[in-house]
Phi, psi and omega in degrees: 000129181242150178255128175276129190291311186297310177296329180293317178296316177300318180296314182295316179298312179296325179295318178293319178296313180295321179295318179295312182292328182280333184252350178286162176303152187295100180242349184274128178295139182247140170248166183299115178084352182293330179298319181291321177296320178296317176299315181301309182294319180299312182284335173297311182291318178301316182292320176301313180297317182293320181302317184271000176286318186268127178251098177211193180292161188298319182294316180294320177299316179298314181296316179295320180295317179295321181291322186274306190286293182289319186286300186285307184281314185294317181270318182297325181297325179290323178291322177294319178300320180289329183281333182277143178275070182240013178085003179257153182238164177288134179223118181296326180291334173294320177297318179298316179296320178299313183292321178295318177297315178294319181298317178295319179296320179295316180298314180294318180295318180295316179299314181292322179298314177298318180296319179295318178296319180295320178296320178298316180296318180291324179294326178277354179081018179282126175226149177299140177291150179302134178091351179277156177286155178288160181278108183291333179295330178273359177079020181281131174056037177291132180081018179288157181296158182293160180295154179298143183249161178287145180293148177282168180300320180298319178293323178295319179294320179295331183249032186294332184256025183293341178256029183298329181291343179271355182289154178287154184296323184287347178277342180273092178247117181250175179297323179295321180296318180295317180294320179295321180291325181288323180292324182279355179084007180281166179282146176287145178298141181278151176285148178283145183270352182269000000 
């Protein structure tokens, strides 16, 4: 796991600014609903910076981002705010705004990350080999029908004569053929011994 410097510096600076403004005594003028927009934008930008700070596989980046930004910072900051005697109170709608901002940033980052990985693969000329399964991580063929299955014994018994057109002519002995041979005085066809 590698840390990218520029997004890391941006994340730390924004975290200190958001922490100071969020935990300091209430000095910012509020308009109706402006507090929620500020929470949404703050956590959107924080989550964007954090997602691109860690350079590891996509799943681990996604898991760490979800654990840190919406869970730890988004929810934890409101509980810390309520515990400190700074004139601020716990607000459930602030948590909702934090989670929505983080969620949108995670969704956009994940979408762009997948797109970036696909472009890299195409630029290198990587294509799935014939007969290989599609890459589910890239969302290819999600919900595709199941692979063909072997027929059951009942299906085989029901279709036992599906190759009847390939049989030899002398093997097709019907009741009409037997009656016709007896009328002409010919010998009846013999049964095969095998």
